[in-house]
N, C-alpha and C positions, 0 to 999 in steps of 0.2 A: 504493500500500500504506500510505498514511498517513491513512486515514479514521478515523472514530470506533471506539474499542475496543468490541467486543461483550462483554457480561458473560460472563466465563469462569469457570474453576474457582476462581480467586483472588478473594477478597472485598476490594474496595477500601474503605478507611475514611478519612475526612477527619480531620485532626489539626492541632494547632498547638503550637509550641515557642517558648519565650522564652529568648534568650541574655542573661543578666544580667551586665552589665559594671559593676563598682563601682570608684570611685576608691579609691586606697590611699596613705595618707600615713604619714610617720614617726610612731611612737607617742610620745605625750607622757609625761613621767615618771610622772604619776599614773595613766595608763591601763594596763590589762593588757598585758604584752609580746606582740608579734606580729611576724611576719617583716618585714624592711624592704621598702620599695616596690620592685616589679619594674622592669625596664628599660622596659616599656611604660607604666608609670604606672597600670595598672588590672589587676584580676583578674576572672576569669570563674567563675561558680558551676557546678561539676560535681557531679552526683549519682550515687552508685553504686547501680545497680539490683541488686535481690536476685537471687541465683543461682537462685531458684525461679521467676522470671518466665519466661514462655514466649517473649517477644520481647526480644532483646538481653540475656540474663541475664549479670550480672557486668560490664556495660559502664558506663563513665562517660558520662553524657548531660546535656543541658540539660533543665530542667523542661519538661514538656509531656505531652500526651495526646490522646485522641480527642474530637472534637466531639460534644457532647450536645445533644439538642433543647432543654434548658433554657438553653443558651448563646445561643440565638437567639429565646427566648421574647419575645412582645410585652409581657410583664409588666415588662421592663426599661424600657419607655418612660416609665412613671410615675416611675422612680427618676432617670432622666436629665433629666426635665422639672423646671423650665421653661427651664433655661439651655441645654440641648443637645437638639436635636430632629432627627428624620429629615430628609433621608436620610443626612447625613454626620455628625451628632452632633458638629460642631465639628472634625472631622478635616481639614478643608480640601478642596480639589479632589480628585476621584478620580484616581488614577494610571491610565494607559492599561492596558487588558487585552491582554496580549501573546498572540498566537495561537501556541501552542507544541504540540509533539508530546509525548505523544499526547492525543487527546480522550477523556476518561473519561466513563462514564455519570454523569448527574446523580444525586447522592445527598444530599439535604438532610434530615437526621433531623427528623421531627416537623413538617415544613413541606410542605404540598401545593403543587403548581404554582399560581402566582398568588396565594399567601398574602402579601399586602402588609403584614400586621401583623408578620410575623417580621422580625428584624433582618437587615440586609444582611451579607454575608460579612465585609466590612472590620471590622465591629463584633463580630460573633459569634466570629470566630476570635481576636480579641484577648481577649474575655471568656473563651474556652476556655483560652488560654495563662495568663491571670491566675488562673483558678480552679485549674488544675493546679499552678501554682507554690505556691498555698496548700495544696492537698491533699498534695503530695509533700514540700514543704520548709517549710511554715508561714510562707512569705513573703507578705505582704499588699501587693500593688501597687494600693492604693486611694488615693482622694483625697476630702477632704470635699466634699460637694455644694456647687455654686456655679459661678460663671464660672471659666474657666481663667486661669492666670497671664498677666500682660502680655507676658512674653517666655518662650519655651520654654527651659527649663533642665533639666539632669539632675534626675531625681526623687529621692524618698525613699520607702522602704517604710514603711507604717503599723506602729506598734508592735503586737505580737501582742495579741489581746483576751484578757480573762479567759476561762477555760474553753476554751483553744485546742484541747485534745484533744477535747472534746465537740463543738465546732463542726466540726472536721475529720471526726470520725466521722459526723456528720449529712450533711455534704457528700458524703462517700464513698458513703454509702447512697443519697443522692438529690441530684444536682447542683442541684436547685431550691433547696436550702437555702443555696447560695452567694448567691443574690439576697436571701434573708431575712437572711443575715449582713450584707450590705452595707446593707440598710435599717435593721437594728438599730444599725449603727455610723454611720448617716446619711452614707454614703459612696457613691461610684460607683467601679467599676473604672477605673483610670487608663489608659484606652485610648489617650490622647494621648501617653503616654510610650513606647508601643511603636511601633517603626518597622519597616516591611516590609524584610526582609533577603534572603530567598531562599525557594525552594520545592523540595522534593525528593519524588520518587516512589520507593517501594521497588523495587529491581531484582528481576527474577525470579531465584529460586534453586531452588525446588522446587514441585511441584504442591501446590495448596491451602495454600501458605504465606501468612502474613499480609502484606498489602500496604497501604501507607499513602500518602496524598497529604498531605504535611505542610508547612504554612506556617511559616517561621522568622521570628520578630520579634527585634529587638534593643532592649534597654532599658538606658539609662545611668543609674546611681544614684550620687549623691554619695558614699555610703559603703556598705560592705557591711552588710546587715541580719543580725540573728541568724537562723540556719537550724536548723530542727528536723525532721530526716528522719522520715518517718512510720513507719519500721521495718516497713513492709509491702512496698510497691513499692521504697522507697529505704531502704538500710541505713546509708549514710554519705554524707559530702559533703566537698568541699574547695574553696577559692578558689585558683585558679592563674592566672598570667598566660599568654598564649598560648605564650610560649617555655618556661615551666615545664611546661605541659601537654604540649608536644611532647617535652620531655626525659623526663618521667614515662612517656610512652607508649613511647618507644624503649628505655627502661631496664626495661620490663615491669612498672612499678609500677601502671599503670592500662592499661585497654584501651579504645580508641575505635573506633567504627564509622567507615567511610570518610567519610560526610557530616560527622560531628562533627570528624574530623581535618582535612578540607578547610576547614571554616569557621574552625577555630582557626588554621590556617595563614594564612587570608585576613586574620584580625584582627591578625596580626603586622605588618601595614603601618602600624599606628597607634602613635604614640609616647606619646599621652596620652589620657585620657578626654575631654578637651575637643576634641581632634582627631577622635576617633571620633564624638562627639555632633554636631559641626558637619558632618561628612561625612554622617551620617544625615539631618540637616535639609536639606542642600544637594541631596540626590538624592530627596527625599520624593515628588516628582511623576513620577519616572521609572518606577515599577513594578519588578517583579522577574522574573528568568528562572525558569522552572519546568523542572526537569531530571528525566528518567528515565535513570539510568545503564544502559548495555547491557553485560552481562557476557561477557567473552571468556576462556574457559578455555585456558590454555597448557600447555606441557609441564612447566613448573616454577613455575606460579603462576596468578594471575588478573589480568586488566586490566579495569578499569571505564572504559568509554568515555563521554565526556560530549559534549554538543552542541558542534559546531565542530571536533571531532577528525576527521581525514581518514578514519578507519575507522567513524565513527558513521553508522548507517543509520536513517533515519526509516521503519522497516518494522515494521508491526504483528506480523509473525511473531516478532520478538524480544521481544515483551511477555510471551510465555509460553514462550519457549525460550532456550537459551544458544547463543552462538557458541563454536566450539572450533577449535583448531589444534594440530598436532604440533610447532610451533616453540616455542622458549624466549622468555622475555620480552626478553632482550637482542637476539636476532635480529630480533624485531618492531620494537624501538626503532631499530635500525640502518637499517631499511627505510623509515622515515617521516620527515616533517619537520613536519607540521601536527598538533600535539598538544594535546589537552585530556583528560588521562587520569590515573587513579590506578593505579599498577602495584604489585601486592601479591605478595610472596614468601611471607609467612606472617602470622600475626595481629599482629605487631609491627614488620613491615618494609614500610612503604608508601613508594613514590616518587610524587611529583607532578610531572608534566611539562605545562607550559602554554606554548605558543608563539602562541596566538590572542589577539586583542585582546578585552578585556572590553567589555560592552555596557551602555548605559543608565547611564553615569557610575559604574558599580560597579568593584570591584577583584577580580582573580583572585589566587590565591596565587602567590608566587614559586616557581620550581622547587625541589624538595626531593628529594635523592637520598641514600639511606643508603650508607655506605661498603661496599665489596666485602668487607672483612674480616668484617662482620656477616653476610654471606650465605654 
């Protein structure tokens, strides 16, 4: 039952997200006041989605969006040349492609089978994430054209161009304008600053619901760039450390979807930006796991099962259906031992239980359990 997924009522779309982690130092006397550095030594950019959005309305998310044909256009080749050429454009050896469940239908926007001129996924998804960071937050993850730095270091965002609003409006109307903006600035998207972090598939919740296959990248920046929410998809923003974001979530100041909460908890392992950056570089050749959570409805909540959990079934039946039980969350937890799951009681009370070993030199979150008094 683990063969390729047949195209069903849900429409799968490929997308990319970039987790921006910025170093945070004590403010100098002449600088505008800002909060002291967090325990982790870095903060993450979280964007508040408009309540009018059809997907994750009112959620705090990382910058990102759907892959467009323009993100893999062969026109990018001229901009990357002569210093960076196919097939890897200076990204280094390709990480292994992990055979993971499920196999989705191929869907490359604007690229016919065998179109060798289009950019490879490794490059196109990075361009997509960088373009979306500009569209949604006004952050330009670009680098002047030329050879790469001698040693990989945390990057810096480019200063916003004059007529920022005009350029963003053009890119929003037609993503091809992002390439024109890069050419105008004589820059390339800084694809080398984005490190593969994870990949998530939207779990089934309802018929004809939006489903995404999203690649998560992580980008370390020396300092936080100015952020300008587009006031269309994104209405506000904040820089929070992983622990601050967790506290804001459980105190109901913000809402996080399970993948964002999981990734934020995973980032609490790192004490500094340099530790996080070194970790990304050290596991560059390992590739990432690609996960489809399977939803189990319980008598008092929801459990999202992840690969490795003893209840996780690589069964295509659960791609378009839910599991259910009359037992409560606590009963199910007492019956098992091998866990990789997010237990949800309501929108702001998630438990994370992980007893399986992480793969490919990655880290999984530490166990996180809300107090019973909150439930």
